[in-house]
BAPAVO-609070 format. One record per residue (C-alpha): residue in three letters; x, z, y. Coordinates in pm, whole numbers, padded with zeros to 5 digits, always signed. Layout:
BEGIN
AlaXZY ...
END
This chain:
BEGIN
Unk-01763+02036-02059 Unk-01407+01910-01996 Unk-01133+02048-02216 Unk-00935+02345-02069 Unk-00560+02301-02063 Unk-00393+02517-02326 Unk-00043+02666-02324 Unk+00185+02651-02620 Unk+00526+02813-02679 Unk+00782+02624-02888 Unk+01149+02674-02981 Unk+01400+02393-02914 Unk+01576+02265-03218 Unk+01905+02076-03209 Unk+01951+01764-03412 Unk+02233+01525-03466 Unk+02402+01332-03176 Unk+02335+01628-02943 Unk+01960+01563-02904 Unk+01688+01830-02911 Unk+01337+01820-03044 Unk+01029+02030-02984 Unk+00711+02006-03195 Unk+00380+01901-03044 Unk+00054+02082-03123 Unk-00118+01940-03421 Unk-00466+01971-03265 Unk-00348+01758-02966 Unk-00206+01494-03197 Unk-00532+01478-03395 Unk-00743+01471-03075 Unk-00547+01181-02934 Unk-00560+00993-03269 Unk-00182+00973-03299 Unk+00006+00905-03619 Unk+00366+00929-03734 Unk+00588+00664-03559 Unk+00340+00613-03278 Unk+00501+00589-02935 Unk+00436+00819-02643 Unk+00564+00832-02287 Unk+00807+01107-02201 Unk+00880+01165-01834 Unk+01130+01428-01710 Unk+01090+01612-01373 Unk+01241+01921-01213 Unk+01181+02197-01469 Unk+00917+02014-01658 Unk+00864+01745-01924 Unk+00546+01538-01945 Unk+00425+01377-02272 Unk+00159+01109-02229 Unk-00018+00882-02474 Unk+00021+00514-02405 Unk-00231+00428-02129 Unk-00516+00197-02231 Unk-00600-00084-01982 Unk-00883-00007-01746 Unk-01153-00260-01812 Unk-01469-00286-01601 Unk-01777-00498-01636 Unk-01974-00666-01349 Unk-02322-00788-01436 Unk-02413-01059-01180 Unk-02781-01013-01266 Unk-02771-00662-01110 Unk-02572-00723-00790 Unk-02612-00951-00488 Unk-02388-01254-00524 Unk-02253-01218-00168 Unk-02079-00883-00239 Unk-01900-00989-00558 Unk-01585-01045-00355 Unk-01581-00692-00223 Unk-01642-00544-00572 Unk-01349-00737-00708 Unk-01129-00617-00421 Unk-01235-00258-00471 Unk-01168-00262-00853 Unk-00835-00424-00788 Unk-00722-00163-00530 Unk-00839+00117-00750 Unk-00618+00013-01038 Unk-00841-00196-01268 Unk-00651-00393-01528 Unk-00933-00626-01646 Unk-01251-00731-01470 Unk-01519-00899-01690 Unk-01794-01078-01491 Unk-02103-01207-01679 Unk-02461-01314-01633 Unk-02763-01396-01858 Unk-02767-01750-01725 Unk-02489-01984-01620 Unk-02259-01879-01335 Unk-02269-02146-01067 Unk-01962-02352-00967 Unk-01986-02206-00615 Unk-01974-01848-00738 Unk-01683-01924-00968 Unk-01504-02100-00683 Unk-01550-01801-00462 Unk-01404-01571-00732 Unk-01101-01794-00763 Unk-01052-01790-00391 Unk-01078-01413-00391 Unk-00808-01355-00648 Unk-00570-01598-00486 Unk-00492-01310-00244 Unk-00451-01057-00517 Unk-00097-01011-00647 Unk-00073-01022-01027 Unk-00434-01130-01077 Unk-00542-01434-01274 Unk-00840-01571-01460 Unk-00768-01549-01832 Unk-01095-01675-01974 Unk-01394-01871-01850 Unk-01718-01970-02010 Unk-02053-02096-01876 Unk-02187-01748-01823 Unk-01875-01528-01788 Unk-01513-01502-01671 Unk-01238-01250-01712 Unk-00985-01148-01450 Unk-00659-00992-01576 Unk-00419-00806-01348 Unk-00054-00742-01433 Unk+00156-00516-01209 Unk+00520-00551-01118 Unk+00604-00215-01272 Unk+00949-00220-01104 Unk+00781-00090-00791 Unk+00673+00224-00977 Unk+01012+00367-00876 Unk+01065+00584-00572 Unk+01372+00409-00438 Unk+01226+00054-00474 Unk+00892+00171-00342 Unk+01055+00312-00026 Unk+01254-00006+00015 Unk+00928-00199-00015 Unk+00783+00005+00273 Unk+01102-00046+00471 Unk+01069-00421+00420 Unk+00714-00395+00561 Unk+00856-00238+00880 Unk+01112-00519+00903 Unk+00822-00764+00865 Unk+00648-00605+01161 Unk+00960-00620+01375 Unk+01014-00988+01293 Unk+00651-01058+01371 Unk+00676-00902+01717 Unk+01014-01056+01785 Unk+00883-01408+01721 Unk+00553-01330+01903 Unk+00732-01224+02218 Unk+00938-01544+02222 Unk+00634-01765+02152 Unk+00432-01595+02433 Unk+00710-01623+02684 Unk+00774-01991+02595 Unk+00402-02069+02516 Unk+00527-02220+02189 Unk+00209-02314+01996 Unk+00404-02421+01689 Unk+00547-02076+01640 Unk+00208-01914+01717 Unk+00049-02126+01445 Unk+00313-02012+01188 Unk+00257-01647+01293 Unk-00117-01687+01225 Unk-00041-01779+00863 Unk+00223-01505+00831 Unk-00003-01230+00943 Unk-00292-01351+00726 Unk-00063-01320+00420 Unk-00007-00947+00488 Unk-00344-00856+00318 Unk-00194-00947-00019 Unk+00090-00688+00017 Unk-00142-00431+00165 Unk-00387-00448-00128 Unk-00104-00430-00379 Unk+00060-00127-00225 Unk-00279+00052-00214 Unk-00326-00041-00582 Unk+00004+00115-00671 Unk-00072+00428-00479 Unk-00421+00451-00641 Unk-00262+00424-00986 Unk-00008+00696-00903 Unk-00297+00919-00791 Unk-00498+00861-01115 Unk-00223+00857-01376 Unk+00046+01123-01342 Unk+00282+00919-01559 Unk+00301+00658-01283 Unk+00349+00903-00998 Unk+00689+00878-00840 Unk+00648+01149-00575 Unk+00703+01517-00580 Unk+00359+01605-00441 Unk+00019+01449-00359 Unk+00106+01498+00004 Unk+00340+01202-00010 Unk+00077+00980-00174 Unk-00166+01067+00105 Unk+00095+01008+00378 Unk+00199+00668+00232 Unk-00168+00561+00194 Unk-00232+00645+00557 Unk+00087+00461+00667 Unk+00002+00147+00473 Unk-00355+00151+00603 Unk-00222+00179+00968 Unk+00021-00106+00905 Unk-00264-00322+00784 Unk-00479-00244+01087 Unk-00174-00315+01318 Unk-00137-00658+01156 Unk-00512-00718+01176 Unk-00510-00673+01558 Unk-00187-00867+01589 Unk-00357-01157+01413 Unk-00646-01140+01661 Unk-00401-01144+01951 Unk-00216-01443+01803 Unk-00552-01627+01766 Unk-00624-01566+02134 Unk-00279-01695+02232 Unk-00323-02005+02013 Unk-00648-02117+02172 Unk-00544-02024+02525 Unk-00416-02297+02755 Unk-00228-02048+02968 Unk-00111-01701+02862 Unk-00207-01404+03085 Unk+00100-01311+03286 Unk+00056-00940+03200 Unk+00057-01026+02830 Unk+00397-01185+02874 Unk+00526-00871+03048 Unk+00380-00629+02795 Unk+00481-00818+02473 Unk+00832-00675+02508 Unk+00690-00322+02494 Unk+00507-00402+02169 Unk+00844-00517+02021 Unk+01021-00201+02154 Unk+00756+00028+02002 Unk+00785-00130+01657 Unk+01156-00148+01662 Unk+01163+00227+01733 Unk+00905+00289+01457 Unk+01130+00104+01206 Unk+01433+00301+01328 Unk+01242+00632+01294 Unk+01148+00549+00934 Unk+01506+00460+00851 Unk+01686+00744+01019 Unk+01428+01020+01070 Unk+01590+01069+01414 Unk+01329+01222+01654 Unk+01481+01045+01952 Unk+01293+00726+01831 Unk+00964+00920+01835 Unk+01026+00999+02198 Unk+01105+00633+02276 Unk+00780+00532+02102 Unk+00575+00769+02313 Unk+00736+00656+02638 Unk+00683+00284+02566 Unk+00318+00351+02466 Unk+00256+00548+02789 Unk+00395+00261+02993 Unk+00164+00019+02824 Unk-00132+00256+02857 Unk-00070+00306+03228 Unk-00082-00071+03289 Unk-00394-00124+03068 Unk-00625+00159+03175 Unk-00904-00096+03198 Unk-00837-00402+02986 Unk-00956-00719+03167 Unk-00974-00948+02868 Unk-00955-00950+02484 Unk-00579-01005+02483 Unk-00521-00689+02686 Unk-00760-00498+02458 Unk-00573-00614+02144 Unk-00228-00512+02297 Unk-00367-00163+02355 Unk-00489-00147+01997 Unk-00158-00277+01854 Unk+00042-00016+02058 Unk-00198+00257+01954 Unk-00129+00178+01594 Unk+00239+00206+01672 Unk+00170+00564+01770 Unk-00033+00605+01444 Unk+00263+00485+01235 Unk+00485+00721+01425 Unk+00258+01017+01318 Unk+00249+00887+00956 Unk+00626+00884+00942 Unk+00646+01234+01088 Unk+00394+01356+00837 Unk+00620+01211+00559 Unk+00942+01375+00674 Unk+00868+01687+00881 Unk+00774+01903+00590 Unk+00850+02289+00622 Unk+00994+02321+00273 Unk+01223+02019+00323 Unk+01331+02136+00669 Unk+01420+02479+00535 Unk+01640+02318+00265 Unk+01807+02093+00525 Unk+01870+02388+00751 Unk+02015+02592+00463 Unk+02253+02304+00377 Unk+02363+02273+00737 Unk+02429+02644+00766 Unk+02633+02646+00449 Unk+02830+02348+00584 
END
């Protein structure tokens, strides 16, 4: 049975240099195996202090004798996005060069991952995070940069479609493919925040859920954009309707970015109107490119919903209204 949280009451004691100390329960110290001079993490929040023991790296083992070789890639990706720090892959017999090559190709797209040790029948993947992003301000800037990324993609895509510029389209193919690296890393950070309270930078689980949904919708948007770009790249002539509608894609995602930056609801109205215009012209998509445009615009609406779920919170709105009334 899991341990039940226990409450303790302690008195603050003042020491030199204006600092204060409070004693920790001896049974907790013993249970955690701590000794004098060991370090612990102390994190301050509103009305609360958290004390954590130093987190041990999350190590996982993958036995290649027990799983199909063709799913090893997906297992590595799953452990990475769920916060694993070390992945040990082993087998009773030698691991083939092809399997090792596939593993190396897989971790190329994983930020902070590298192979630290290799033998004939095993290898170890170690993952080191850029802990600077476990900071709310920097994390939010990271998300804002992803919105800028989307706007830049659609700005360049519109120009390349209008001008039928294959060189730009080819560059966009590579740029959109690279987004998976950022997506997986951001999901990894959110997963670690959900599992380890000492890493959490948000006030409530609600924000973790909202950001996870937002990042997922960004990834799906880029995925369908990549498919549209591939169609444009292999097409000798671009559908005239695609040229007309590409400006609406750009307008939707510019307004999505502005909504995230300003929280001004007029941008939500703009997104909705742009989307309805596209939808009215693509009631029955005639080819794959028109289908992908509908999907991309629909994810613009999904991102709008994610942003509203982040900021339109009753408690926050009440506080904002109170400040405005006082002003």
